[in-house]
VMD Tcl script that builds the backbone (N, CA, C; Angstrom):
set m [mol new atoms 267]
animate dup $m
set s [atomselect $m all]
$s set {name element resname resid chain x y z} {
  {N N MET 1 A 3.895 61.569 27.461}
  {CA C MET 1 A 2.872 60.697 26.923}
  {C C MET 1 A 1.732 60.594 27.947}
  {N N ASN 2 A 0.531 60.838 27.503}
  {CA C ASN 2 A -0.643 60.748 28.354}
  {C C ASN 2 A -1.008 59.285 28.529}
  {N N THR 3 A -0.623 58.703 29.643}
  {CA C THR 3 A -0.794 57.263 29.849}
  {C C THR 3 A -2.256 56.839 29.914}
  {N N GLY 4 A -3.107 57.704 30.438}
  {CA C GLY 4 A -4.531 57.377 30.495}
  {C C GLY 4 A -5.139 57.231 29.114}
  {N N ALA 5 A -4.822 58.164 28.227}
  {CA C ALA 5 A -5.336 58.111 26.863}
  {C C ALA 5 A -4.789 56.902 26.116}
  {N N VAL 6 A -3.507 56.601 26.318}
  {CA C VAL 6 A -2.906 55.432 25.661}
  {C C VAL 6 A -3.561 54.156 26.151}
  {N N PHE 7 A -3.793 54.073 27.452}
  {CA C PHE 7 A -4.439 52.895 28.038}
  {C C PHE 7 A -5.841 52.685 27.457}
  {N N ILE 8 A -6.608 53.766 27.394}
  {CA C ILE 8 A -7.980 53.682 26.853}
  {C C ILE 8 A -7.932 53.279 25.387}
  {N N TYR 9 A -7.049 53.901 24.605}
  {CA C TYR 9 A -6.928 53.580 23.180}
  {C C TYR 9 A -6.590 52.101 22.979}
  {N N LEU 10 A -5.580 51.606 23.698}
  {CA C LEU 10 A -5.178 50.225 23.551}
  {C C LEU 10 A -6.265 49.250 24.013}
  {N N THR 11 A -6.969 49.607 25.049}
  {CA C THR 11 A -8.075 48.772 25.527}
  {C C THR 11 A -9.158 48.655 24.452}
  {N N VAL 12 A -9.549 49.786 23.892}
  {CA C VAL 12 A -10.579 49.800 22.855}
  {C C VAL 12 A -10.118 49.016 21.624}
  {N N MET 13 A -8.874 49.224 21.199}
  {CA C MET 13 A -8.366 48.541 20.005}
  {C C MET 13 A -8.261 47.042 20.227}
  {N N ASN 14 A -7.867 46.628 21.427}
  {CA C ASN 14 A -7.752 45.198 21.701}
  {C C ASN 14 A -9.120 44.531 21.787}
  {N N VAL 15 A -10.073 45.193 22.379}
  {CA C VAL 15 A -11.448 44.655 22.380}
  {C C VAL 15 A -11.964 44.560 20.946}
  {N N LEU 16 A -11.715 45.591 20.157}
  {CA C LEU 16 A -12.129 45.590 18.766}
  {C C LEU 16 A -11.455 44.464 17.984}
  {N N GLY 17 A -10.163 44.267 18.188}
  {CA C GLY 17 A -9.451 43.181 17.522}
  {C C GLY 17 A -10.056 41.832 17.862}
  {N N PHE 18 A -10.353 41.624 19.134}
  {CA C PHE 18 A -10.953 40.370 19.584}
  {C C PHE 18 A -12.314 40.163 18.937}
  {N N VAL 19 A -13.130 41.203 18.951}
  {CA C VAL 19 A -14.493 41.120 18.393}
  {C C VAL 19 A -14.463 40.866 16.889}
  {N N ILE 20 A -13.555 41.510 16.183}
  {CA C ILE 20 A -13.476 41.326 14.732}
  {C C ILE 20 A -13.113 39.894 14.387}
  {N N PHE 21 A -12.170 39.300 15.135}
  {CA C PHE 21 A -11.802 37.909 14.883}
  {C C PHE 21 A -12.973 36.972 15.163}
  {N N GLY 22 A -13.711 37.243 16.242}
  {CA C GLY 22 A -14.889 36.439 16.540}
  {C C GLY 22 A -15.961 36.560 15.487}
  {N N TYR 23 A -16.185 37.790 15.025}
  {CA C TYR 23 A -17.189 38.039 14.009}
  {C C TYR 23 A -16.821 37.334 12.704}
  {N N ASP 24 A -15.528 37.414 12.319}
  {CA C ASP 24 A -15.100 36.783 11.074}
  {C C ASP 24 A -15.226 35.255 11.178}
  {N N LYS 25 A -14.905 34.694 12.300}
  {CA C LYS 25 A -15.055 33.244 12.492}
  {C C LYS 25 A -16.533 32.849 12.379}
  {N N ARG 26 A -17.397 33.638 12.973}
  {CA C ARG 26 A -18.844 33.358 12.885}
  {C C ARG 26 A -19.320 33.415 11.431}
  {N N CYS 27 A -18.849 34.420 10.694}
  {CA C CYS 27 A -19.218 34.517 9.292}
  {C C CYS 27 A -18.670 33.333 8.484}
  {N N ALA 28 A -17.470 32.879 8.827}
  {CA C ALA 28 A -16.869 31.749 8.133}
  {C C ALA 28 A -17.699 30.479 8.341}
  {N N VAL 29 A -18.105 30.252 9.571}
  {CA C VAL 29 A -18.898 29.058 9.896}
  {C C VAL 29 A -20.251 29.103 9.184}
  {N N ARG 30 A -20.844 30.274 9.116}
  {CA C ARG 30 A -22.152 30.429 8.501}
  {C C ARG 30 A -22.092 30.684 6.990}
  {N N ARG 31 A -20.878 30.665 6.439}
  {CA C ARG 31 A -20.656 30.891 5.010}
  {C C ARG 31 A -21.244 32.211 4.538}
  {N N ARG 32 A -20.961 33.245 5.297}
  {CA C ARG 32 A -21.414 34.599 4.959}
  {C C ARG 32 A -20.241 35.452 4.524}
  {N N TRP 33 A -20.546 36.687 4.152}
  {CA C TRP 33 A -19.535 37.633 3.735}
  {C C TRP 33 A -18.492 37.810 4.855}
  {N N ARG 34 A -17.207 37.716 4.518}
  {CA C ARG 34 A -16.141 37.690 5.505}
  {C C ARG 34 A -15.456 39.043 5.653}
  {N N VAL 35 A -14.779 39.197 6.776}
  {CA C VAL 35 A -13.911 40.354 7.012}
  {C C VAL 35 A -12.617 40.063 6.273}
  {N N SER 36 A -12.085 41.056 5.563}
  {CA C SER 36 A -10.855 40.822 4.790}
  {C C SER 36 A -9.671 40.628 5.730}
  {N N GLU 37 A -8.662 39.873 5.239}
  {CA C GLU 37 A -7.449 39.669 6.010}
  {C C GLU 37 A -6.762 41.006 6.258}
  {N N LYS 38 A -6.861 41.889 5.281}
  {CA C LYS 38 A -6.265 43.221 5.415}
  {C C LYS 38 A -6.861 43.949 6.615}
  {N N THR 39 A -8.163 43.869 6.789}
  {CA C THR 39 A -8.827 44.525 7.918}
  {C C THR 39 A -8.421 43.885 9.239}
  {N N LEU 40 A -8.342 42.566 9.271}
  {CA C LEU 40 A -7.934 41.861 10.476}
  {C C LEU 40 A -6.529 42.273 10.896}
  {N N LEU 41 A -5.603 42.292 9.929}
  {CA C LEU 41 A -4.223 42.676 10.225}
  {C C LEU 41 A -4.118 44.143 10.584}
  {N N CYS 42 A -4.919 44.978 9.942}
  {CA C CYS 42 A -4.901 46.419 10.228}
  {C C CYS 42 A -5.369 46.691 11.662}
  {N N ALA 43 A -6.382 45.992 12.125}
  {CA C ALA 43 A -6.851 46.150 13.504}
  {C C ALA 43 A -5.755 45.789 14.488}
  {N N ALA 44 A -5.017 44.721 14.175}
  {CA C ALA 44 A -3.908 44.323 15.043}
  {C C ALA 44 A -2.781 45.348 14.976}
  {N N LEU 45 A -2.485 45.828 13.811}
  {CA C LEU 45 A -1.385 46.797 13.619}
  {C C LEU 45 A -1.660 48.114 14.324}
  {N N LEU 46 A -2.910 48.518 14.402}
  {CA C LEU 46 A -3.281 49.796 15.019}
  {C C LEU 46 A -3.403 49.720 16.543}
  {N N GLY 47 A -2.907 48.643 17.116}
  {CA C GLY 47 A -2.877 48.551 18.572}
  {C C GLY 47 A -3.696 47.416 19.160}
  {N N GLY 48 A -4.384 46.671 18.312}
  {CA C GLY 48 A -5.220 45.579 18.800}
  {C C GLY 48 A -4.571 44.217 18.694}
  {N N SER 49 A -3.260 44.165 18.736}
  {CA C SER 49 A -2.549 42.906 18.503}
  {C C SER 49 A -2.805 41.853 19.582}
  {N N ILE 50 A -2.858 42.252 20.835}
  {CA C ILE 50 A -3.117 41.276 21.899}
  {C C ILE 50 A -4.548 40.753 21.801}
  {N N GLY 51 A -5.509 41.628 21.558}
  {CA C GLY 51 A -6.894 41.196 21.379}
  {C C GLY 51 A -7.043 40.280 20.176}
  {N N ALA 52 A -6.337 40.607 19.087}
  {CA C ALA 52 A -6.370 39.762 17.889}
  {C C ALA 52 A -5.785 38.405 18.181}
  {N N TYR 53 A -4.661 38.369 18.907}
  {CA C TYR 53 A -4.028 37.088 19.228}
  {C C TYR 53 A -4.940 36.248 20.122}
  {N N ILE 54 A -5.527 36.876 21.114}
  {CA C ILE 54 A -6.441 36.128 21.994}
  {C C ILE 54 A -7.651 35.641 21.189}
  {N N GLY 55 A -8.162 36.478 20.281}
  {CA C GLY 55 A -9.257 36.070 19.419}
  {C C GLY 55 A -8.896 34.889 18.539}
  {N N MET 56 A -7.677 34.900 18.020}
  {CA C MET 56 A -7.211 33.750 17.212}
  {C C MET 56 A -7.273 32.458 18.011}
  {N N GLN 57 A -6.837 32.534 19.273}
  {CA C GLN 57 A -6.781 31.331 20.110}
  {C C GLN 57 A -8.165 30.910 20.594}
  {N N VAL 58 A -8.960 31.855 21.033}
  {CA C VAL 58 A -10.299 31.535 21.570}
  {C C VAL 58 A -11.206 30.985 20.476}
  {N N PHE 59 A -11.200 31.621 19.308}
  {CA C PHE 59 A -12.092 31.216 18.234}
  {C C PHE 59 A -11.460 30.214 17.286}
  {N N ARG 60 A -10.192 29.885 17.515}
  {CA C ARG 60 A -9.448 28.986 16.632}
  {C C ARG 60 A -9.582 29.438 15.197}
  {N N HIS 61 A -9.204 30.678 14.988}
  {CA C HIS 61 A -9.411 31.324 13.682}
  {C C HIS 61 A -8.093 31.887 13.178}
  {N N LYS 62 A -7.766 31.585 11.942}
  {CA C LYS 62 A -6.569 32.066 11.247}
  {C C LYS 62 A -5.283 31.540 11.881}
  {N N THR 63 A -5.371 30.436 12.617}
  {CA C THR 63 A -4.202 29.912 13.294}
  {C C THR 63 A -3.283 29.138 12.361}
  {N N ARG 64 A -3.738 28.789 11.191}
  {CA C ARG 64 A -2.895 28.069 10.204}
  {C C ARG 64 A -2.230 29.013 9.215}
  {N N HIS 65 A -2.636 30.235 9.184}
  {CA C HIS 65 A -2.082 31.191 8.239}
  {C C HIS 65 A -0.805 31.820 8.804}
  {N N TRP 66 A 0.300 31.688 8.107}
  {CA C TRP 66 A 1.595 32.166 8.635}
  {C C TRP 66 A 1.575 33.671 8.868}
  {N N LYS 67 A 0.818 34.423 8.043}
  {CA C LYS 67 A 0.750 35.874 8.230}
  {C C LYS 67 A 0.232 36.229 9.622}
  {N N PHE 68 A -0.681 35.439 10.096}
  {CA C PHE 68 A -1.292 35.694 11.394}
  {C C PHE 68 A -0.508 35.010 12.509}
  {N N ARG 69 A -0.110 33.762 12.277}
  {CA C ARG 69 A 0.580 32.992 13.301}
  {C C ARG 69 A 1.921 33.632 13.678}
  {N N ALA 70 A 2.618 34.217 12.723}
  {CA C ALA 70 A 3.894 34.866 12.987}
  {C C ALA 70 A 3.737 36.389 13.118}
  {N N GLY 71 A 2.883 36.962 12.290}
  {CA C GLY 71 A 2.780 38.429 12.237}
  {C C GLY 71 A 2.203 39.066 13.472}
  {N N ILE 72 A 1.178 38.480 14.034}
  {CA C ILE 72 A 0.522 39.065 15.224}
  {C C ILE 72 A 1.476 39.076 16.419}
  {N N PRO 73 A 2.162 37.950 16.727}
  {CA C PRO 73 A 3.119 38.012 17.845}
  {C C PRO 73 A 4.258 39.034 17.622}
  {N N VAL 74 A 4.711 39.171 16.392}
  {CA C VAL 74 A 5.755 40.167 16.110}
  {C C VAL 74 A 5.203 41.566 16.358}
  {N N MET 75 A 3.967 41.812 15.965}
  {CA C MET 75 A 3.337 43.119 16.234}
  {C C MET 75 A 3.253 43.383 17.732}
  {N N ILE 76 A 2.911 42.359 18.489}
  {CA C ILE 76 A 2.831 42.509 19.954}
  {C C ILE 76 A 4.182 42.942 20.502}
  {N N LEU 77 A 5.223 42.251 20.102}
  {CA C LEU 77 A 6.561 42.563 20.603}
  {C C LEU 77 A 6.986 43.980 20.231}
  {N N ILE 78 A 6.745 44.365 18.990}
  {CA C ILE 78 A 7.134 45.697 18.545}
  {C C ILE 78 A 6.314 46.782 19.246}
  {N N GLN 79 A 5.004 46.623 19.270}
  {CA C GLN 79 A 4.125 47.653 19.867}
  {C C GLN 79 A 4.383 47.835 21.347}
  {N N TYR 80 A 4.404 46.744 22.074}
  {CA C TYR 80 A 4.542 46.875 23.513}
  {C C TYR 80 A 5.993 47.118 23.924}
  {N N GLY 81 A 6.942 46.681 23.094}
  {CA C GLY 81 A 8.343 47.047 23.320}
  {C C GLY 81 A 8.521 48.553 23.192}
  {N N PHE 82 A 7.885 49.130 22.170}
  {CA C PHE 82 A 7.938 50.576 22.002}
  {C C PHE 82 A 7.313 51.322 23.155}
  {N N ILE 83 A 6.178 50.832 23.623}
  {CA C ILE 83 A 5.487 51.464 24.756}
  {C C ILE 83 A 6.368 51.416 26.012}
  {N N ILE 84 A 6.985 50.275 26.255}
  {CA C ILE 84 A 7.849 50.140 27.409}
  {C C ILE 84 A 9.046 51.096 27.305}
  {N N LEU 85 A 9.639 51.186 26.126}
  {CA C LEU 85 A 10.767 52.101 25.916}
  {C C LEU 85 A 10.337 53.560 26.167}
  {N N LYS 86 A 9.177 53.944 25.648}
  {CA C LYS 86 A 8.682 55.310 25.859}
  {C C LYS 86 A 8.346 55.561 27.324}
  {N N TRP 87 A 7.833 54.554 27.996}
  {CA C TRP 87 A 7.437 54.681 29.386}
  {C C TRP 87 A 8.640 54.973 30.272}
  {N N PHE 88 A 9.751 54.260 30.014}
  {CA C PHE 88 A 10.925 54.399 30.869}
  {C C PHE 88 A 11.951 55.432 30.384}
  {N N SER 89 A 11.658 56.117 29.287}
  {CA C SER 89 A 12.621 57.113 28.834}
  {C C SER 89 A 12.205 58.514 29.207}
}
mol reanalyze $m
mol bondsrecalc $m
mol representation Tube
mol addrep $m
């Protein structure tokens, strides 16, 4: 596994996850067109789970929705658990 490429990919995806949650919160406050929940969850699923979780906390966004409150931490555990297993095998 090319650790440099994985690190760059995860960094980009986590920044993207954070930014998308911030953007959606801004749109919600301004009553504008929103980012779909499917897109928010997809960004987290594709490796941006930590950024999405931090975005949820910083922007206080989607913290009441069980899909996000439970789903994002589970994604973090699965994704980074898999990375740790691959790293040490």
